[in-house]
C-alpha positions in Angstrom: 116.0 63.3 103.0 114.4 60.1 101.6 111.4 60.8 99.5 108.1 59.6 100.9 104.7 59.3 99.2 101.9 61.5 100.4 99.2 59.7 98.5 97.8 57.9 101.6 98.1 61.0 103.8 96.2 64.3 104.0 98.1 67.5 104.5 96.4 70.1 106.7 97.5 73.7 106.2 96.7 76.9 108.0 98.3 80.3 107.3 98.9 83.3 109.4 99.4 86.2 107.0 101.1 89.3 108.4 100.1 92.3 106.2 101.6 95.7 106.8 99.0 98.3 107.0 99.2 101.0 104.4 99.7 104.1 106.6 102.1 107.0 106.7 102.4 106.6 110.5 102.9 103.6 112.8 100.3 102.0 114.9 101.0 103.8 118.2 103.3 106.7 117.2 103.6 109.3 114.5 106.9 107.9 113.1 107.1 107.4 109.4 106.8 104.0 107.7 108.7 104.6 104.4 110.4 101.5 103.0 114.2 101.7 102.4 115.0 104.6 104.8 118.4 104.8 106.5 118.5 102.5 109.6 117.0 103.9 112.8 115.9 107.2 111.2 112.1 106.5 111.6 112.0 105.8 115.3 110.0 107.6 118.0 110.6 107.3 121.7 107.6 105.1 121.8 109.1 102.7 119.2 112.4 102.7 121.0 110.7 101.6 124.3 111.8 104.7 126.2 110.5 104.6 129.8 107.2 106.5 130.4 106.2 106.7 126.8 102.5 106.0 126.2 101.1 104.6 123.0 98.4 106.4 121.1 96.2 104.5 118.7 96.3 105.5 115.0 92.7 105.9 113.8 93.6 105.3 110.2 95.2 101.9 111.0 92.0 100.9 112.8 89.9 102.0 109.7 92.2 99.9 107.4 91.6 96.8 109.6 87.9 97.3 109.4 88.0 97.7 105.6 90.0 94.5 105.4 87.6 92.7 107.6 84.6 93.7 105.6 86.5 92.8 102.4 87.0 89.3 103.9 83.3 88.9 104.5 84.2 88.9 108.2 82.5 89.9 111.4 83.6 93.4 112.7 83.8 93.3 116.5 82.6 96.7 117.9 84.5 95.9 121.1 88.1 94.8 121.1 91.1 94.8 123.4 94.8 95.3 123.0 97.0 92.9 124.9 100.7 92.7 125.8 102.4 89.6 124.4 105.5 89.2 126.5 108.7 87.8 125.0 112.3 88.9 124.7 114.0 89.6 121.5 116.9 92.0 120.8 114.8 94.0 118.2 111.8 94.3 120.6 112.8 97.2 122.8 109.8 97.1 125.2 110.2 93.4 125.9 106.6 92.9 124.8 104.5 93.3 121.7 101.2 95.1 121.7 98.8 92.8 120.0 95.2 91.4 120.3 94.4 88.0 121.7 91.0 87.0 123.1 89.1 90.0 121.7 90.3 90.9 118.2 88.9 93.6 116.0 87.7 91.2 113.3 86.1 87.8 113.8 85.2 84.9 111.5 85.1 85.4 107.7 85.9 83.5 104.5 87.4 83.8 101.0 86.9 81.8 97.9 89.9 80.5 96.0 90.0 79.2 92.4 92.3 76.2 91.7 94.0 75.4 88.5 91.5 72.6 87.7 88.6 75.1 87.9 87.4 74.0 91.4 86.3 76.7 93.8 87.2 76.2 97.5 86.2 78.2 100.5 88.8 78.9 103.1 87.6 80.2 106.5 89.2 83.2 108.2 89.4 82.7 112.0 90.3 86.3 112.9 92.1 89.4 112.0 93.9 91.3 114.7 96.0 94.4 114.8 99.5 94.3 116.3 102.8 96.2 116.1 105.8 94.9 114.2 109.2 94.3 115.8 112.5 95.8 114.5 115.0 94.0 112.4 118.2 92.3 113.6 121.1 92.5 111.0 123.7 89.8 111.3 125.7 90.4 108.1 127.0 94.0 108.7 129.9 93.1 111.0 132.1 90.0 111.5 131.5 89.7 115.3 128.5 91.9 116.1 124.8 92.0 115.2 123.1 95.4 114.6 119.5 96.3 115.2 117.3 98.6 113.0 114.2 99.8 114.7 112.6 101.5 111.6 110.0 98.6 111.5 109.4 98.7 115.2 105.8 99.8 115.8 104.6 99.5 112.2 101.0 98.4 112.1 100.4 94.8 111.0 97.1 93.0 110.4 97.5 89.3 111.2 95.0 87.3 109.2 94.6 83.8 110.6 93.0 81.2 108.4 91.2 78.0 109.5 93.1 74.8 108.7 91.1 74.4 105.5 93.8 74.0 102.9 95.0 70.6 101.8 97.8 71.2 99.3 100.5 73.7 98.6 98.6 74.7 95.4 95.6 75.7 97.6 97.9 77.7 99.9 99.4 79.5 96.9 95.9 80.3 95.6 94.8 81.5 99.1 97.8 83.9 99.4 97.2 85.3 95.9 93.5 85.9 96.8 94.3 87.6 100.1 96.9 89.8 98.4 94.5 90.7 95.6 91.8 91.7 98.1 94.2 93.8 100.2 95.4 95.6 97.1 91.9 96.3 95.9 91.1 97.8 99.3 94.3 99.8 99.5 95.0 98.4 103.0 98.3 96.7 102.2 100.6 97.0 99.1 101.2 93.3 99.1 104.9 93.6 98.2 106.3 90.4 99.6 109.8 91.2 98.4 109.8 94.2 100.7 108.4 92.2 103.6 105.0 94.0 103.7 103.3 90.7 103.2 104.6 87.5 104.7 103.2 84.3 106.3 103.7 81.8 109.1 102.8 78.4 107.6 101.3 75.7 109.9 101.6 72.2 108.5 100.5 68.8 109.9 99.6 65.5 108.3 97.0 62.9 109.1 95.3 59.9 107.6 92.3 61.1 105.6 89.4 61.8 107.9 91.5 61.1 111.0 92.3 63.4 114.0 94.6 66.4 113.3 98.2 65.6 113.6 100.9 67.6 115.5 101.6 70.8 113.6 104.8 72.7 112.9 104.9 76.4 112.2 107.3 77.7 109.6 108.0 81.4 110.3 108.2 84.5 108.1 108.1 83.1 104.6 108.0 86.0 102.1 107.3 84.4 98.7 104.4 82.3 97.4 106.9 80.0 95.7 108.8 79.5 99.0 105.5 79.0 100.9 104.6 76.1 98.5 108.1 74.6 98.7 108.1 74.8 102.5 104.7 73.0 102.7 105.7 70.2 100.3 109.0 69.6 102.1 107.6 69.8 105.6 104.7 67.4 104.8 107.2 64.8 103.4 109.4 65.3 106.5 106.5 64.6 108.9 105.3 61.6 106.9 108.7 60.1 106.9 109.0 60.6 110.6 105.7 58.9 111.3 106.3 56.0 108.8 109.7 55.4 110.5 108.0 55.0 113.8 108.9 58.4 115.3 106.7 61.2 116.5 106.4 64.7 115.1 107.5 67.3 117.6 105.6 70.6 117.8 108.1 73.1 116.7 108.7 76.5 115.2 110.9 76.1 112.1 112.6 78.2 109.4 112.6 77.8 105.7 115.9 77.7 103.9 115.3 78.9 100.3 118.8 77.8 99.2 118.1 74.1 100.0 114.3 74.2 99.8 114.1 72.6 103.3 112.9 73.6 106.8 115.0 73.4 109.9 114.2 73.6 113.6 114.3 77.1 115.2 112.8 76.4 118.6 110.1 74.4 120.5 106.7 75.8 119.6 105.3 78.1 122.3 101.8 78.0 123.5 99.7 81.1 124.4 100.4 80.8 128.1 104.1 81.2 127.4 103.5 84.8 126.3 101.6 85.7 129.5 99.0 87.8 127.6 97.2 90.5 129.6 95.3 93.7 128.6 97.7 96.6 127.9 97.2 99.0 130.9 98.1 102.0 128.7 95.4 101.4 126.1 91.6 101.5 126.7 89.4 98.9 125.0 88.6 99.9 121.4 84.9 100.6 121.0 83.7 101.3 117.5 80.7 103.4 116.4 78.5 101.1 114.3 77.6 104.1 112.0 81.4 104.6 111.3 81.7 100.9 110.4 78.7 101.2 108.1 80.2 104.3 106.5 83.5 102.3 105.8 81.4 99.4 104.4 79.7 101.7 101.9 83.0 103.2 100.8 84.5 99.9 99.7 85.4 99.5 96.0 84.2 96.6 93.8 86.2 93.6 95.0 87.7 90.9 92.7 84.8 88.3 93.0 82.2 91.0 92.3 84.2 92.4 89.4 84.7 89.0 87.9 81.0 88.3 88.0 80.3 91.6 86.2 83.0 91.0 83.5 81.4 87.6 82.7 77.8 89.0 82.8 78.4 92.4 81.0 81.3 91.6 78.7 80.6 88.0 77.9 84.1 86.9 79.0 84.9 83.4 80.1 85.4 82.7 83.8 89.1 82.0 83.0 89.7 85.3 81.2 87.7 87.3 83.7 89.7 85.7 86.6 93.0 86.7 85.0 91.8 90.3 84.4 90.5 90.9 87.9 93.4 89.4 89.8 95.0 92.8 90.3 93.1 96.1 90.5 95.5 97.9 88.2 95.0 95.2 85.5 91.2 95.3 85.8 91.2 99.1 85.5 93.6 99.0 82.5 91.3 96.4 80.8 88.2 98.4 81.3 89.8 101.5 79.8 90.8 99.5 76.7 87.4 97.8 76.4 85.4 101.1 76.7 83.5 101.5 73.5 85.1 98.4 71.9 84.5 94.7 71.6 85.3 93.5 75.1 86.4 90.1 74.0 88.8 91.5 71.5 90.2 93.9 74.1 90.6 91.0 76.5 92.6 89.0 73.9 95.0 91.9 73.4 95.5 92.6 77.1 95.9 88.9 78.1 97.9 88.0 75.0 100.2 90.6 73.6 100.3 93.0 76.6 100.7 90.4 79.4 103.2 88.4 77.3 105.5 91.4 76.8 105.1 92.6 80.5 106.1 89.1 81.7 109.0 88.7 79.4 110.4 92.1 80.4 109.4 91.8 84.1 107.4 95.0 84.0 104.3 95.8 86.1 101.2 96.9 84.3 101.4 100.2 86.2 104.7 100.9 84.4 103.6 99.6 81.0 105.1 101.6 78.1 101.9 100.9 76.2 99.0 102.9 77.8 95.4 101.7 77.8 94.6 104.6 75.4 97.3 103.6 73.0 96.3 99.9 73.0 92.8 101.0 72.3 93.9 103.0 69.3 95.8 100.0 68.0 92.7 97.8 68.3 90.7 100.5 66.5 93.1 100.3 63.5 92.5 96.6 63.2 88.7 96.9 63.5 88.5 99.6 60.8 90.8 97.6 58.5 93.5 100.2 58.5 96.0 97.4 59.3 95.8 93.6 59.5 95.9 91.7 62.7 99.4 90.4 61.8 100.7 93.9 61.2 99.1 95.0 64.5 101.4 92.6 66.4 104.4 94.1 64.6 103.2 97.6 65.5 102.6 96.6 69.2 106.2 95.4 69.5 107.4 98.8 68.4 105.0 100.5 70.8 106.2 98.4 73.7 109.8 99.2 73.0 109.3 102.9 72.3 106.0 104.0 73.8 105.1 105.7 70.5 101.6 106.3 69.1 100.4 103.4 66.9 99.2 105.5 64.0 102.6 107.2 63.8 104.3 103.8 63.6 101.8 102.5 61.0 102.5 105.5 58.8 106.2 105.3 59.2 106.4 101.5 58.3 103.8 101.8 55.6 101.6 99.1 57.0 98.2 100.5 56.0 96.0 97.8 54.5 94.9 97.8 50.9 91.1 97.8 51.1 90.1 99.4 47.8 87.9 96.8 46.0 89.1 97.7 42.4 92.8 97.5 43.4 92.3 94.1 45.0 90.3 92.8 42.0 93.2 93.9 39.8 95.7 92.0 42.0 93.5 88.9 42.0 93.0 89.0 38.2 96.8 89.2 37.7 97.4 86.3 39.9 94.8 84.1 38.3 96.1 85.0 34.8 99.6 84.0 35.8 98.4 80.7 37.4 96.0 79.6 34.6 96.9 75.9 35.0 96.2 76.1 38.8 92.9 77.8 38.0 91.9 74.9 35.8 92.8 72.4 38.5 90.8 74.3 41.1 87.8 74.4 38.9 88.2 70.7 38.3 87.7 70.1 42.0 91.0 70.7 43.7 89.6 73.0 46.4 92.7 73.1 48.5 94.3 75.4 45.9 92.2 78.3 47.3 94.8 78.9 50.0 97.5 78.9 47.4 95.8 81.7 45.5 95.3 83.7 48.7 99.0 83.4 49.5 99.9 84.6 46.0 97.6 87.6 46.2 99.0 88.5 49.7 102.5 88.2 48.3 101.8 90.4 45.4 100.4 93.0 47.7 103.4 92.8 50.1 101.0 91.6 52.7 98.9 94.7 52.7 95.7 93.4 51.0 92.8 92.9 53.3 92.4 89.1 53.7 88.7 89.2 54.0 88.2 91.2 50.8 90.8 89.0 49.0 88.9 85.8 50.0 85.6 87.4 48.7 87.1 88.5 45.4 88.9 85.2 44.8 85.7 83.2 45.5 83.8 85.3 43.0 86.4 85.3 40.2 87.4 81.6 40.5 83.8 80.7 39.8 84.4 82.0 36.3 
């Protein structure tokens, strides 16, 4: 495709995030929801669409939706209705999906996203509704046949629909990361995009800045933030090229091809009337007790934005460092354990620097870190009390990360304890100055830069074990003569 500049165009983006509810049972049946189970072993008669089977609402899934709505600063609708969304697909046994349409459980809300340049943007949330997932068609198991796995059929999904408030793929990526962070803090969705428990339909259109909205195309079921951003960039350029070539953008549902980084047409985009929505006759309207909603509200944990503000206020961290540390609940909890009773800025430097660096290089989640918060805290203590130098501490950390061993044990084994005895350091300094008498005369004659040379000689003589601060103090005193 010929490249086309987007400088004179505005990209308009809205996302429909499908988040699998963390629940041991499905939305309308008691079937299990474990990931990776053998095909068709977690299917009830309700999930299979057997005649006469009646759905029964899962109270826990409703609670999870309410928690999420509150976490998104959204309106909780005390009255909502489940509808039938009618369409045919081989892995949809009933021939319809139970969803919500005109009266969802959660109304308007908003989230704030932080962009790479430090700008904070607000993205509106149109609604959140509950719906059941479809099964999964498998086309690569047989040369001439397609198989259907109904394990996902009936699993509870929260569809979180944004306003068309995003204007770049960067903003869309930041939005998805923020939504995922909130869901994980709340414990309402595990956010594992690689397992399909969080995915998005991406709506993209282009317009001249300030003009009317253009014709949008929807890219279905994208399950990676990187792919979402690639799909947006490609689709925006495709639409711009069409318009600049004198053609019209057709409203379509499209698929993203991760191998080529492109989108392709799937079908003409349906409208709501194509689904023939009507209230599900087997389910009464959902009426919520306001006291129950308030009870859920009071049970919510401290969310990322609140935690970030506290880290800045109480720990004196920068907005940037606090933002990194609160992005995931596990990370924030790990950091607070390390910082407990210690210099919070020093603790942040170690968590963000050494720990994150090693976790990223080894593709390890912080929940599986071989260095526990307690062990990292012990290592920091050894630096603060001058048992080891900062340089030696990094060496110890590498051994800790590869072995999971206690830092004091490693320090003792490698003989890395710092030399802090004043008389011993004075003796080392005196010997160095005696052996470098000509350099001492040059220093005293005004060649101040030689001070670093003397420090290096003392550290070399001590095999790197002398405390640098004491070395500097003693050198400063003895070089004055």
